[in-house]
N, C-alpha and C positions, 0 to 999 in steps of 0.2 A: 504492500500499500503505498504511496507518496506521500510525503512530510510536506512538500511545498506548497504553498499554494497555486503557482503556476501549474505545478504537475498534475494538484488534484484538477484543477477547470481544466487541462488537457484532457487529463482520462474522461470527464465527464463530455467532452463535445465530443472526442471519440468515440463515447457510445452512440451518441445523439445520431452520428455523420454514420456510423455502422447499420443504425436502424434504418436509416432514410436510405442508404444504398442497398439494402438488403428489400426493401420494401420496393425500390424501380426495379432491380432482378428480377425478383419475380413477376413482378407486373410485365414484365418485359417475355418473361417466358410463360405465361399465360396467353398473351397477346401471339406467341410464336406457336403454340401448343393448337389455339384456336384457328390460324392460319392454313398451318398443317392439316388437321381434321376437314376443314372446308375441304382443301385438294383432294385428299382422299376419299371425300363423300362424292368429290365431281361436282363440285358448286361452284364452277369457276365466275363466276359475274360477281357472286357474293365477295372470294377469295380478291380478286382485282380489287372489289370498295377495299377490303382489310390492307391488302397490301400498303396501300397510302399510310394506313394506320402503325403497319408494321414498321415502315419506313422511318415515320416521325418518334416512333418509340427508341429506335436503336440512333437515331441521330443527336435524341434527346441522353442517351446514355453515354454517348460518345462525349459530348459539352460538360458531361456530369464528372466525366473520368472514369465511369465507369468500366467502357471497353475502349481499348486501343481503335483507332480509326480505320485501320485495315481490316481488323477484324469482323467492324460492324460493315466496310464494305464489300468482303467475302461473303458473309450472310446475307445482304442485300440481294448481290448475286447471284449465290445459290438459288434464294426463295423467289426471284425470277424465272430462273430455269426449270424451276418445279412446275411453276405456274405456265409458262411456255410451252413444257411438255405434256400437258394435259387438256389445254386448250386446242 
């Protein structure tokens, strides 16, 4: 357990940030899972609409520092390819 005020405050803020990041990660996972389910079900029109939301979530994760920009770009590419193969 930290002794100094600054270290105690840092621990508090780290905990807050960790929870926020976990929530964003979980939300991103949920959206990706929904998108993949739409593609598997063959609902390409709904998947196209969902793709915009998925892209936004990935970009937000990059902005917050949760994902690296190249990781997000790779995922976007593979998701678009999935849709292209089904369409």
